[in-house]
LUMNU-481056 format. One line per field, with one value per atom (N, C-alpha, C, O): atom name; z, y, x. Coordinates in pm, 1 decimal, m for minus. Layout:
// LUMNU-481056
a <- (CA,...)
Z <- (Z,...)
Y <- (Y,...)
X <- (X,...)
END
This chain:
// LUMNU-481056
a <- (N,CA,C,O,N,CA,C,O,N,CA,C,O,N,CA,C,O,N,CA,C,O,N,CA,C,O,N,CA,C,O,N,CA,C,O,N,CA,C,O,N,CA,C,O,N,CA,C,O,N,CA,C,O,N,CA,C,O,N,CA,C,O,N,CA,C,O,N,CA,C,O,N,CA,C,O,N,CA,C,O,N,CA,C,O,N,CA,C,O,N,CA,C,O,N,CA,C,O,N,CA,C,O,N,CA,C,O,N,CA,C,O,N,CA,C,O,N,CA,C,O,N,CA,C,O,N,CA,C,O,N,CA,C,O,N,CA,C,O,N,CA,C,O,N,CA,C,O,N,CA,C,O,N,CA,C,O,N,CA,C,O,N,CA,C,O,N,CA,C,O,N,CA,C,O,N,CA,C,O,N,CA,C,O,N,CA,C,O,N,CA,C,O,N,CA,C,O,N,CA,C,O,N,CA,C,O,N,CA,C,O,N,CA,C,O,N,CA,C,O,N,CA,C,O,N,CA,C,O,N,CA,C,O,N,CA,C,O,N,CA,C,O,N,CA,C,O,N,CA,C,O,N,CA,C,O,N,CA,C,O,N,CA,C,O,N,CA,C,O,N,CA,C,O,N,CA,C,O,N,CA,C,O,N,CA,C,O,N,CA,C,O,N,CA,C,O,N,CA,C,O,N,CA,C,O,N,CA,C,O,N,CA,C,O,N,CA,C,O,N,CA,C,O,N,CA,C,O,N,CA,C,O,N,CA,C,O,N,CA,C,O,N,CA,C,O,N,CA,C,O,N,CA,C,O,N,CA,C,O,N,CA,C,O,N,CA,C,O,N,CA,C,O,N,CA,C,O,N,CA,C,O,N,CA,C,O,N,CA,C,O,N,CA,C,O,N,CA,C,O,N,CA,C,O,N,CA,C,O,N,CA,C,O,N,CA,C,O,N,CA,C,O,N,CA,C,O,N,CA,C,O,N,CA,C,O,N,CA,C,O,N,CA,C,O,N,CA,C,O,N,CA,C,O,N,CA,C,O,N,CA,C,O,N,CA,C,O,N,CA,C,O,N,CA,C,O,N,CA,C,O,N,CA,C,O,N,CA,C,O,N,CA,C,O,N,CA,C,O,N,CA,C,O,N,CA,C,O,N,CA,C,O,N,CA,C,O,N,CA,C,O,N,CA,C,O,N,CA,C,O,N,CA,C,O,N,CA,C,O,N,CA,C,O,N,CA,C,O,N,CA,C,O,N,CA,C,O,N,CA,C,O,N,CA,C,O,N,CA,C,O,N,CA,C,O,N,CA,C,O,N,CA,C,O,N,CA,C,O,N,CA,C,O,N,CA,C,O,N,CA,C,O,N,CA,C,O,N,CA,C,O,N,CA,C,O,N,CA,C,O,N,CA,C,O,N,CA,C,O,N,CA,C,O,N,CA,C,O,N,CA,C,O,N,CA,C,O,N,CA,C,O,N,CA,C,O,N,CA,C,O,N,CA,C,O,N,CA,C,O,N,CA,C,O,N,CA,C,O,N,CA,C,O,N,CA,C,O,N,CA,C,O,N,CA,C,O,N,CA,C,O,N,CA,C,O,N,CA,C,O,N,CA,C,O,N,CA,C,O,N,CA,C,O,N,CA,C,O,N,CA,C,O,N,CA,C,O,N,CA,C,O,N,CA,C,O,N,CA,C,O,N,CA,C,O,N,CA,C,O,N,CA,C,O,N,CA,C,O,N,CA,C,O,N,CA,C,O,N,CA,C,O,N,CA,C,O,N,CA,C,O,N,CA,C,O,N,CA,C,O,N,CA,C,O,N,CA,C,O,N,CA,C,O,N,CA,C,O,N,CA,C,O,N,CA,C,O,N,CA,C,O,N,CA,C,O,N,CA,C,O,N,CA,C,O,N,CA,C,O,N,CA,C,O,N,CA,C,O,N,CA,C,O,N,CA,C,O,N,CA,C,O,N,CA,C,O,N,CA,C,O,N,CA,C,O,N,CA,C,O,N,CA,C,O,N,CA,C,O,N,CA,C,O)
Z <- (m11.7,m8.6,m6.2,106.4,m54.8,m50.5,20.1,23.6,89.0,184.3,120.5,73.4,164.6,69.4,236.9,328.1,235.0,334.3,289.6,256.3,288.6,248.9,337.6,418.6,321.7,360.2,329.7,212.0,411.1,389.5,459.3,579.2,352.7,401.8,347.5,304.5,336.4,324.5,499.5,585.6,470.9,638.7,639.4,559.8,754.1,778.4,861.9,941.2,778.8,819.5,731.3,613.1,830.3,790.6,735.1,806.4,639.8,454.0,465.7,508.1,437.1,425.7,506.7,628.4,426.4,524.2,506.9,591.8,355.4,384.0,281.1,240.1,235.8,169.9,100.9,114.6,m43.1,m146.1,m135.4,m196.9,m41.1,1.2,39.0,m21.6,113.7,186.5,143.3,194.7,21.1,m73.6,m118.6,m107.3,m188.5,m252.9,m213.8,m285.1,m65.2,48.3,40.8,16.7,59.6,96.0,m38.5,m39.2,m154.7,m275.0,m239.6,m255.2,m211.2,m211.4,m173.8,m230.5,m26.7,70.7,44.9,57.4,m20.8,m83.4,m211.5,m161.0,m283.7,m406.4,m349.3,m325.2,m311.0,m227.5,m125.0,m137.5,m34.8,m6.8,m53.6,m48.2,m137.8,m245.8,m329.7,m365.3,m359.5,m446.4,m385.1,m310.7,m451.2,m339.8,m385.6,m487.3,m240.2,m242.1,m206.9,m227.5,m124.9,m66.8,84.4,114.0,169.0,290.1,316.2,294.2,375.7,376.2,498.9,580.2,524.9,671.0,623.3,546.1,692.4,630.2,713.4,789.7,759.3,854.7,777.1,658.3,855.5,840.3,968.9,1089.6,890.6,946.6,1042.2,1135.7,1025.7,1061.8,1202.3,1276.2,1293.8,1410.4,1473.6,1401.9,1641.6,1700.4,1616.8,1557.0,1624.6,1590.1,1644.8,1682.9,1658.1,1730.9,1611.3,1498.3,1648.3,1494.9,1489.5,1382.6,1640.8,1594.4,1567.0,1540.7,1571.1,1537.6,1325.0,1237.8,1327.0,1187.2,1117.6,1048.8,1122.5,1061.1,1063.5,976.1,1190.0,1123.5,991.8,946.0,954.4,849.8,742.2,640.6,724.3,603.1,575.1,459.8,691.8,657.4,682.8,705.2,680.9,657.6,514.0,452.0,465.5,296.0,212.6,247.5,102.4,m33.6,m126.4,m202.0,m100.7,m168.9,m83.2,m27.3,m80.2,m0.2,m130.8,m236.5,m97.0,m147.3,m49.2,67.4,m151.4,m80.4,m124.0,m237.0,m42.3,m164.2,m55.3,57.1,m123.7,m18.8,m139.5,m260.9,m89.1,m156.5,m143.7,m60.0,m283.4,m279.0,m212.8,m219.6,m120.8,m44.9,m88.2,m72.2,m139.6,m143.6,m223.1,m213.6,m304.8,m403.6,m295.3,m349.0,m232.0,m74.4,m57.0,m99.2,38.0,76.9,227.0,306.9,262.8,378.5,514.4,523.9,579.0,706.6,814.6,906.8,813.5,890.2,817.6,884.5,718.6,634.5,645.2,629.1,672.8,654.0,829.5,844.8,925.6,1039.8,1024.4,1043.5,988.7,1026.9,970.1,1050.4,862.8,754.4,889.7,929.0,943.6,1050.3,1168.4,1239.1,1195.5,1308.8,1284.8,1299.0,1196.5,1094.0,1082.6,1120.1,1032.2,925.5,1026.6,988.8,1131.0,1215.2,1310.0,1373.3,1271.3,1402.3,1320.9,1378.4,1178.2,1112.0,1050.7,971.0,1119.2,1074.3,951.3,934.4,858.3,694.0,618.5,503.3,671.1,603.9,749.2,860.4,639.4,732.9,715.5,825.9,634.6,634.5,515.4,445.8,499.3,367.1,228.8,115.9,244.2,136.8,120.3,61.1,172.8,116.2,239.0,330.5,199.4,276.2,306.1,258.9,395.0,445.7,336.0,289.4,276.3,167.2,64.0,38.0,14.2,m107.6,m115.2,m217.4,12.0,36.5,m28.1,10.6,m159.3,m317.0,m332.7,m340.6,m335.7,m450.4,m343.4,m228.7,m405.0,m372.3,m244.3,m178.8,m235.6,m193.4,m213.4,m316.9,m121.8,m119.7,m136.6,m177.5,m110.6,m139.1,m29.5,m53.3,70.2,198.9,256.5,326.2,219.6,209.6,264.7,258.4,326.3,356.3,307.7,316.7,248.2,194.0,2.2,m79.9,m14.5,m149.6,m156.9,m63.9,m283.6,m331.3,m297.4,m291.7,m280.8,m220.7,m309.5,m348.3,m340.8,m448.2,m378.1,m294.1,m426.8,m392.1,m494.6,m615.1,m457.1,m598.0,m508.9,m399.7,m567.9,m510.2,m619.3,m738.0,m523.8,m548.2,m545.0,m436.6,m613.8,m544.1,m610.3,m716.3,m516.6,m582.8,m577.0,m472.4,m730.5,m718.8,m677.8,m652.6,m684.7,m734.8,m901.1,m982.7,m909.8,m1062.3,m1184.7,m1152.7,m1283.1,m1369.6,m1422.1,m1358.7,m1568.1,m1569.3,m1700.1,m1746.4,m1761.4,m1880.3,m1775.6,m1843.4,m1684.9,m1616.8,m1659.7,m1737.9,m1599.9,m1642.0,m1813.1,m1857.8,m1888.9,m2005.4,m2117.2,m2216.6,m2094.7,m2230.0,m2201.3,m2113.6,m2336.6,m2295.2,m2248.6,m2286.1,m2167.8,m2098.5,m1976.1,m1875.3,m1992.9,m1828.8,m1697.5,m1687.1,m1597.4,m1447.6,m1452.5,m1429.3,m1495.5,m1441.6,m1570.6,m1568.1,m1686.0,m1793.3,m1823.9,m1771.0,m1874.8,m1899.8,m1839.3,m1901.6,m1665.7,m1634.8,m1542.8,m1449.1,m1559.1,m1513.7,m1322.6,m1258.2,m1281.8,m1154.4,m1072.7,m953.2,m1137.2,m1087.4,m1118.6,m1038.5,m1219.4,m1276.2,m1166.8,m1138.7,m1134.9,m1138.4,m914.4,m821.5,m921.0,m756.2,m682.6,m607.3,m744.1,m682.5,m654.8,m573.5,m708.9,m747.6,m597.3,m561.6,m515.0,m367.2,m266.0,m177.8,m316.5,m228.9,m292.4,m221.9,m457.0,m506.6,m476.5,m448.2,m490.3,m394.0,m279.2,m250.8,m203.8,m85.2,m70.8,m4.2,m125.7,m149.2,m169.8,m103.5,m313.0,m370.4,m191.4,m143.0,m131.0,m28.1,38.5,96.5,37.0,141.4,74.6,126.4,m115.7,m188.3,m273.6,m341.5,m242.1,m315.4,m435.0,m443.3,m531.7,m686.2,m732.8,m732.0,m770.4,m810.3,m867.9,m959.8,m893.3,m968.9,m1048.2,m997.1,m1108.3,m1174.0,m1097.8,m1044.1,m1085.5,m970.2,m1060.9,m1183.3,m971.0,m1076.7,m996.6,m877.8,m1082.8,m1049.4,m1024.5,m1042.4,m994.9,m966.1,m974.0,m877.6,m1119.1,m1080.5,m1117.8,m1158.1,m1093.6,m1098.1,m993.2,m1024.8,m845.7,m794.2,m689.4,m631.6,m671.6,m608.3,m716.7,m709.1,m805.6,m903.3,m972.9,m1011.2,m1002.3,m1085.1,m1060.2,m1153.7,m911.9,m862.3,m887.8,m862.0,m979.8,m1000.6,m933.4,m987.0,m819.0,m760.6,m799.1,m797.2,m851.6,m955.8,m995.9,m962.6,m1134.2,m1201.3,m1216.1,m1291.0,m1116.9,m1064.7,m999.6,m1010.7,m941.7,m874.0,m989.6,m924.4,m1072.3,m1180.1,m1263.7,m1332.5,m1286.9,m1341.5,m1219.5,m1236.4,m1110.0,m1035.8,m1018.2,m990.5,m1038.6,m1038.8,m1121.8,m1089.1,m1224.9,m1398.8,m1389.3,m1426.7,m1310.2,m1293.0,m1219.0,m1260.5,m1084.1,m966.9,m1051.8,m1029.0,m1134.1,m1249.8,m1361.8,m1416.9,m1375.7,m1528.5,m1440.9,m1459.7,m1363.6,m1258.5,m1189.2,m1186.9,m1137.6,m1055.4,m1124.2,m1081.6,m1243.4,m1384.4,m1440.6,m1497.1,m1406.5,m1471.1,m1395.0,m1306.7,m1365.2,m1263.4,m1214.2,m1108.9,m1306.3,m1239.8,m1378.4,m1501.0,m1260.5,m1369.4,m1336.4,m1442.4,m1250.5,m1190.7,m1334.9,m1452.4,m1290.4,m1379.1,m1357.3,m1239.7,m1452.1,m1420.1,m1397.2,m1449.9,m1317.9,m1315.4,m1294.0,m1287.8)
Y <- (m145.0,m24.2,120.0,124.8,241.1,357.7,426.1,420.8,507.8,569.2,741.7,780.6,803.3,985.0,1045.9,1004.1,1171.3,1251.0,1398.9,1474.5,1440.9,1563.4,1717.3,1679.1,1805.2,1944.6,2037.5,2072.9,2104.7,2185.2,2322.1,2349.7,2401.8,2514.8,2634.2,2723.7,2662.7,2725.6,2816.0,2798.4,2932.8,2931.7,3087.6,3178.5,3056.1,3175.4,3268.8,3240.7,3433.0,3561.7,3702.4,3732.7,3751.1,3873.1,3818.6,3748.7,3846.2,3909.8,3765.3,3721.1,3657.4,3522.0,3410.9,3393.2,3350.4,3242.0,3111.5,3022.4,3101.8,2979.1,2904.2,2796.9,2929.8,2816.3,2767.3,2644.9,2835.7,2767.9,2649.8,2545.5,2706.4,2529.5,2483.3,2376.3,2474.9,2364.3,2296.1,2187.0,2355.1,2309.8,2206.7,2086.0,2280.2,2178.8,2056.7,1960.1,2048.6,1950.1,1848.7,1730.1,1893.3,1786.1,1753.7,1680.5,1786.1,1727.6,1600.6,1478.5,1648.8,1553.9,1412.6,1303.7,1473.3,1348.6,1240.6,1118.8,1364.2,1232.1,1175.0,1070.1,1175.1,1111.8,1026.6,928.9,1011.5,881.9,818.1,696.0,868.6,779.2,701.3,593.2,727.1,683.4,590.3,483.8,611.0,471.6,408.8,441.8,280.5,136.4,152.2,176.5,121.3,126.0,224.9,261.1,323.3,460.9,452.0,446.4,452.8,526.0,655.9,688.4,767.3,907.2,971.4,973.4,1038.0,1117.2,1267.6,1285.3,1351.3,1527.8,1557.2,1462.3,1699.3,1805.1,1924.5,1918.0,2027.1,2144.1,2223.5,2199.0,2327.1,2414.4,2492.8,2537.3,2514.9,2632.3,2575.6,2673.0,2433.5,2343.8,2337.3,2347.0,2316.8,2227.2,2128.2,2077.7,2090.0,1982.2,1932.0,2028.2,1836.4,1747.2,1768.6,1724.3,1837.1,1877.2,1720.9,1675.0,1637.6,1509.0,1399.2,1286.3,1422.6,1322.3,1349.1,1268.3,1461.4,1524.3,1450.5,1353.4,1475.5,1451.9,1251.8,1191.1,1179.2,1095.2,1027.1,912.9,1140.7,1114.9,1150.4,1149.0,1178.4,1217.0,1082.8,1046.6,998.6,881.2,770.8,657.8,796.0,691.6,723.3,636.8,843.5,842.4,772.7,753.4,720.2,719.5,872.9,943.9,878.2,1010.7,1152.9,1141.8,1275.2,1414.3,1511.8,1534.8,1554.6,1644.7,1784.7,1809.5,1864.5,1991.7,2086.8,2097.1,2133.2,2286.0,2378.2,2364.3,2460.7,2603.4,2746.1,2729.3,2837.5,2993.3,3008.1,2956.5,3122.0,3201.6,3282.6,3293.8,3380.5,3512.2,3582.3,3523.1,3711.7,3766.5,3698.3,3743.4,3572.3,3522.2,3392.9,3316.7,3377.3,3305.4,3233.6,3262.7,3097.5,3020.7,3068.1,3126.8,3047.3,3172.4,3145.7,3031.7,3213.2,3185.2,3087.7,3047.8,3069.2,2943.8,2783.7,2681.4,2785.9,2666.7,2655.6,2546.3,2768.6,2845.9,2774.1,2719.2,2781.4,2808.8,2626.0,2540.1,2596.5,2416.1,2345.5,2274.1,2348.6,2289.0,2279.1,2178.1,2452.9,2461.1,2395.2,2374.2,2357.2,2235.1,2191.5,2189.9,2081.7,1932.8,1867.7,1750.8,1936.5,1917.6,1937.5,1930.2,1957.9,1998.5,1886.4,1886.1,1811.6,1696.6,1572.7,1469.8,1602.8,1521.2,1392.4,1354.4,1324.3,1231.8,1193.7,1090.0,1270.7,1298.7,1344.0,1311.1,1384.7,1372.8,1356.0,1403.7,1245.8,1211.3,1318.2,1320.2,1437.3,1585.1,1550.9,1458.4,1724.8,1734.7,1650.3,1670.4,1605.1,1470.1,1480.3,1384.4,1633.3,1620.0,1537.5,1501.3,1515.6,1473.4,1579.0,1692.7,1526.3,1635.5,1580.2,1671.8,1445.9,1452.0,1551.8,1655.9,1527.5,1644.4,1786.3,1840.3,1816.2,1928.8,1990.5,2040.9,1990.9,2126.2,2036.1,2093.3,1876.1,1815.0,1775.8,1820.0,1651.6,1640.3,1720.2,1653.8,1813.1,1879.6,1898.5,1954.3,1857.4,1826.2,1662.3,1641.4,1539.3,1456.9,1338.5,1218.2,1393.9,1336.6,1282.9,1185.1,1347.4,1311.4,1150.5,1071.3,1124.0,976.6,928.3,808.0,1029.4,1003.9,920.9,929.5,849.0,829.9,705.7,628.8,705.4,647.5,685.0,609.2,859.3,926.5,1019.1,1080.8,1031.7,1139.7,1252.1,1215.2,1407.0,1484.2,1571.8,1570.2,1625.7,1718.4,1827.7,1804.8,1949.4,2072.9,2125.9,2098.5,2209.4,2256.4,2410.9,2440.3,2505.2,2645.2,2717.1,2692.9,2804.8,2932.0,3033.0,3070.1,3133.0,3231.9,3371.7,3370.0,3487.3,3561.7,3627.8,3675.1,3603.8,3642.6,3568.3,3453.1,3598.4,3520.5,3418.5,3408.0,3324.6,3269.2,3309.3,3246.7,3484.0,3525.3,3592.0,3650.5,3599.4,3723.0,3570.1,3580.4,3478.8,3329.8,3352.5,3336.4,3390.0,3313.2,3436.3,3414.6,3573.5,3633.1,3762.1,3846.6,3722.8,3840.8,3985.0,4065.0,3988.1,4147.1,4127.3,4198.0,4058.6,4047.8,4053.5,4078.1,4009.7,4031.7,3927.6,3962.8,3774.4,3689.1,3625.6,3512.9,3726.4,3739.2,3567.6,3493.6,3496.4,3408.7,3332.5,3309.7,3285.7,3225.9,3123.1,3185.1,3018.7,2960.2,2932.3,2959.4,2879.1,2898.2,2804.7,2825.4,2684.1,2540.1,2597.3,2552.3,2700.5,2701.2,2869.5,2919.6,2904.7,3044.1,3052.0,2998.0,3123.0,3153.3,2999.3,2983.9,2892.0,2725.5,2683.3,2591.5,2732.9,2667.9,2652.5,2540.9,2716.3,2689.8,2572.9,2501.4,2585.1,2472.2,2337.3,2238.0,2326.7,2210.0,2152.9,2036.8,2259.4,2212.2,2183.2,2112.0,2224.4,2165.2,1983.0,1897.1,1969.3,1870.0,1755.6,1653.0,1810.8,1729.4,1712.2,1602.3,1844.2,1801.4,1672.2,1595.2,1648.2,1506.8,1389.2,1309.1,1389.5,1298.7,1228.4,1125.8,1332.4,1333.9,1345.1,1451.5,1283.3,1316.0,1404.4,1293.9,1484.9,1565.4,1497.8,1577.9,1444.6,1446.9,1576.3,1669.6,1602.9,1669.2,1786.1,1733.6,1896.6,1969.5,2043.8,2037.3,2115.0,2186.0,2372.7,2395.5,2449.8,2610.8,2602.2,2486.0,2669.0,2736.7,2943.5,3018.1,2985.4,3136.8,3191.6,3138.8,3329.5,3431.1,3402.7,3439.8,3315.3,3281.4,3429.8,3409.8,3518.8,3665.7,3683.2,3630.2,3782.8,3815.7,3771.3,3834.2,3645.3,3602.3,3428.8,3349.4,3390.8,3252.5,3220.3,3279.1,3053.2,2956.5,2832.4,2735.9,2833.3,2721.7,2595.8,2512.2,2563.0,2440.0,2371.9,2267.6,2498.9,2487.5,2400.4,2302.8,2453.4,2473.2,2279.5,2184.5,2298.0,2138.8,2063.0,1989.0,2055.6,1956.1,1971.0,1870.5,2065.3,2031.2,1961.3,1885.1,2022.0,1956.5,1824.7,1763.3,1743.0,1605.6,1555.9,1444.2,1588.6,1540.9,1471.4,1357.4,1588.7,1632.9,1502.8,1422.8,1511.4,1386.5,1230.0,1115.3,1269.2,1128.1,1068.0,957.9,1196.3,1199.7,1155.7,1059.9,1230.1,1170.7,1024.3,936.6,994.5,877.7,719.7,604.7,777.1,680.3,604.7,496.3,695.5,644.6,604.1,689.6,498.2,434.1,557.9,621.4,561.6,676.2,813.6,812.8,930.6,1039.5,1135.1,1196.3,1180.9,1191.8,1295.7,1258.9,1408.0,1470.7,1557.5,1578.6,1600.9,1652.4,1833.1,1889.5,1889.4,2015.5,2100.4,2223.3)
X <- (88.7,31.9,70.8,120.3,81.7,164.3,66.6,m56.4,173.4,137.8,219.9,326.7,68.8,63.1,50.3,m21.1,159.1,164.2,128.7,220.0,m4.9,m103.1,13.8,98.2,7.2,70.9,3.2,11.1,m78.8,m138.2,m60.8,m65.8,12.9,78.5,m11.7,61.1,m140.4,m190.3,m241.1,m327.3,m102.8,m167.1,m276.3,m300.3,m311.1,m454.3,m333.7,m243.8,m399.6,m300.2,m343.8,m359.6,m350.6,m430.7,m576.7,m648.6,m602.7,m725.7,m721.1,m827.9,m613.9,m625.7,m672.4,m667.2,m712.3,m831.1,m760.4,m763.4,m675.5,m636.2,m756.4,m712.1,m879.3,m991.1,m956.0,m956.4,m891.1,m843.3,m753.2,m730.6,m716.5,m544.1,m616.1,m609.6,m708.4,m771.6,m868.9,m893.6,m958.1,m1037.0,m950.4,m971.6,m816.7,m745.8,m733.7,m760.8,m680.7,m620.1,m719.3,m696.6,m815.5,m918.9,m961.1,m1060.1,m916.0,m1020.8,m835.7,m839.8,m752.9,m636.0,m671.6,m680.6,m691.3,m719.5,m807.4,m794.7,m963.2,m1046.1,m961.9,m921.8,m933.0,m891.2,m822.3,m893.1,m708.1,m619.4,m708.9,m719.0,m770.3,m846.1,m878.2,m819.5,m1014.1,m1095.7,m1003.1,m1053.7,m898.3,m839.8,m736.1,m643.7,m787.8,m761.9,m576.3,m511.4,m548.9,m332.3,m299.1,m183.2,m411.5,m310.0,m380.3,m499.7,m261.0,m287.7,m251.1,m134.4,m360.0,m326.6,m312.5,m404.9,m175.9,m249.6,m171.1,m76.9,m241.1,m274.5,m208.5,m190.4,m128.3,m93.4,m168.1,m199.7,m190.3,m244.4,m132.3,m133.1,m37.6,22.5,m31.4,35.2,m154.0,m239.4,m247.5,m261.5,m244.6,m299.6,m147.7,m48.1,m140.6,m17.5,m27.5,m122.6,178.7,192.0,328.5,395.2,379.6,503.5,589.1,568.3,681.0,777.2,857.7,897.8,876.4,938.7,843.8,885.1,741.9,541.2,601.4,633.4,591.8,582.3,716.1,684.7,840.2,927.3,944.5,1006.4,869.8,806.7,725.2,728.0,656.2,561.1,635.8,566.3,737.3,822.2,877.5,900.9,901.7,994.3,898.7,942.0,770.9,658.6,600.6,538.7,621.3,554.6,618.2,734.6,585.0,617.4,568.4,634.7,487.9,489.1,422.1,313.0,493.8,474.3,408.9,467.6,290.3,170.7,209.1,178.6,290.3,240.1,117.5,69.7,90.4,m22.9,32.0,80.2,8.5,94.3,36.7,24.9,17.3,m15.6,128.8,202.8,170.1,291.5,264.3,141.9,320.3,304.2,490.5,597.2,468.1,531.8,680.8,795.0,633.1,730.0,779.1,859.6,763.0,798.9,675.9,564.0,727.5,672.3,594.2,667.2,466.2,414.2,532.1,577.5,561.5,664.6,590.0,661.1,529.9,482.1,490.9,505.5,482.9,542.8,693.8,748.1,765.2,909.0,947.8,1056.9,867.7,932.2,893.9,979.9,756.5,754.1,869.2,929.2,909.3,1003.9,1141.8,1200.2,1163.3,1290.9,1286.9,1385.6,1159.9,1155.4,1200.6,1322.8,1091.2,1056.7,1207.1,1217.4,1328.3,1422.2,1566.8,1683.7,1528.1,1621.7,1733.6,1839.1,1638.3,1696.0,1785.7,1821.3,1814.4,1814.4,1839.6,1925.4,1724.1,1626.0,1585.7,1521.6,1618.3,1542.6,1753.2,1781.9,1813.8,1922.1,2075.1,2097.9,2150.6,2287.2,2369.3,2423.7,2431.3,2479.5,2475.6,2433.7,2572.7,2553.1,2607.8,2563.0,2656.5,2711.7,2820.1,2869.5,2950.0,3118.9,3138.0,3064.0,3301.2,3354.0,3460.4,3459.6,3557.9,3677.8,3776.3,3844.1,3806.6,3899.2,3835.2,3895.4,3734.2,3751.8,3633.3,3590.8,3604.9,3520.1,3441.4,3336.0,3499.5,3450.3,3301.2,3192.5,3317.8,3222.0,3125.5,3132.1,2993.6,2892.5,2779.3,2698.9,2789.7,2710.2,2586.4,2550.1,2498.8,2343.8,2310.3,2196.1,2394.6,2419.8,2365.5,2354.8,2341.4,2335.5,2154.2,2127.1,2093.2,1954.5,1953.0,2047.0,1804.2,1811.9,1665.3,1641.2,1549.5,1437.0,1437.2,1345.8,1571.2,1579.1,1461.5,1437.1,1398.4,1326.4,1120.2,1023.4,1137.4,1025.4,1023.6,1122.9,929.2,867.6,760.5,678.4,772.3,691.9,597.8,622.9,520.5,482.3,418.3,366.2,428.2,444.2,292.3,274.4,200.0,84.7,107.8,158.1,91.9,96.0,m39.3,m97.0,m64.0,m187.6,m134.2,m81.0,m133.5,m149.6,m262.5,m382.9,m163.2,m277.4,m245.2,m324.4,m69.1,m53.2,m144.2,m173.6,m182.0,m197.3,m84.6,20.4,m113.4,m36.6,57.5,152.8,m23.9,53.5,163.6,248.0,181.8,280.8,415.8,510.2,387.6,527.4,566.9,680.5,456.2,466.5,487.5,556.7,421.0,475.9,573.8,591.6,629.0,762.6,726.1,640.4,808.0,798.6,704.3,702.2,655.4,572.4,693.1,813.3,564.9,649.6,798.3,914.0,740.7,857.0,953.3,1003.0,968.1,1099.9,1033.1,1116.0,940.9,896.6,1022.4,1126.1,987.8,1076.4,941.7,891.4,901.8,812.4,842.8,944.2,731.0,735.1,782.2,803.6,803.7,959.7,1076.7,1158.6,1148.1,1230.6,1293.6,1402.5,1128.1,1190.8,1165.6,1225.7,1078.7,1024.8,1089.2,1185.4,985.3,1038.8,1130.7,1141.8,1214.5,1381.8,1395.9,1358.0,1431.3,1520.0,1441.8,1489.5,1305.1,1188.7,1178.6,1160.2,1192.8,1274.8,1440.4,1469.7,1528.8,1601.9,1626.1,1722.4,1556.8,1514.0,1454.5,1512.1,1369.9,1364.2,1449.4,1464.8,1518.5,1613.7,1729.7,1757.1,1774.0,1893.2,1822.5,1899.0,1719.9,1682.9,1621.1,1543.2,1691.3,1680.5,1577.3,1578.9,1475.4,1345.5,1293.5,1232.1,1290.2,1242.4,1140.3,1085.9,1062.6,1014.6,861.7,878.6,761.9,606.3,563.8,625.7,517.6,485.1,389.1,291.6,393.6,298.5,191.9,180.6,117.5,m21.3,14.7,37.7,9.1,m16.3,m160.3,m196.8,m243.6,m340.4,m345.7,m328.7,m374.3,m311.0,m431.9,m535.5,m395.0,m511.6,m668.9,m782.0,m623.2,m704.0,m754.2,m861.0,m713.0,m722.8,m894.3,m1005.2,m832.2,m950.4,m1034.4,m1133.0,m1005.5,m1062.2,m1091.1,m1101.8,m1100.9,m1130.4,m1238.6,m1343.6,m1209.2,m1318.8,m1299.6,m1245.2,m1342.5,m1308.7,m1327.6,m1237.2,m1492.1,m1505.4,m1420.5,m1364.2,m1413.3,m1324.1,m1215.9,m1211.8,m1100.3,m960.9,m965.5,m887.9,m1084.1,m1072.4,m1170.3,m1243.9,m1188.8,m1159.6,m1064.9,m1046.4,m991.1,m858.9,m734.2,m639.0,m783.7,m690.7,m691.3,m588.2,m858.3,m877.1,m817.0,m777.0,m788.2,m715.6,m609.0,m581.7,m523.6,m420.3,m355.4,m271.6,m429.8,m381.4,m435.4,m396.9,m516.8,m571.7,m486.2,m483.0,m409.9,m296.9,m169.7,m94.8,m167.3,41.6,m8.3,78.0,m129.2,m105.8,m132.1,m121.3,m169.3,m225.8,m108.3,m94.0,m36.3,127.1,210.5,216.0,305.1,368.8,467.1,473.6,521.4,640.2,630.0,640.8,600.8,578.7,700.5,714.4,794.3,863.1,936.1,936.6,983.5,1026.7,1185.6,1215.3,1273.7,1373.5,1334.3,1238.5,1422.6,1390.7,1537.1,1536.9)
END
């Protein structure tokens, strides 16, 4: 049985209630629970958690699914705090991968989560065209190769491999939750209907 760990990084803060990301987390949790062969655990960063227990969830899981909004071109501060506490005990990495004999090479190869995959799904106020059109804000740089570059390197440091994620654009001014739910369900079907959908970043 495949084990799926879903993290809701949709922090409630100020005017943000985290409702969109919670909706998508609930959809994913239901999707995997209804599929044969999956066991599911969910963490919401807005609720109290035990860091050691959360670390064990990463070790337990075969697939980690992150859901998060992008705030000021970064992950929400409470999600970053979650990573700081959950990863600090070293159970998900051995060291930074280097040896004293040649400290210039092999940085980032000490992760202990080999064999696990992860998917990161984000929500944006920005429209898709801000990433794709010449002269627009992100200079034709994709989410994964731009704003999420460090996030993907974090997971690579733990020795996890990426699955194709999905990015929800323009959710503030042109929010279409029902349409995005249909799109997300189709995305989950496409990724998990095929045995190996890992991607190169």
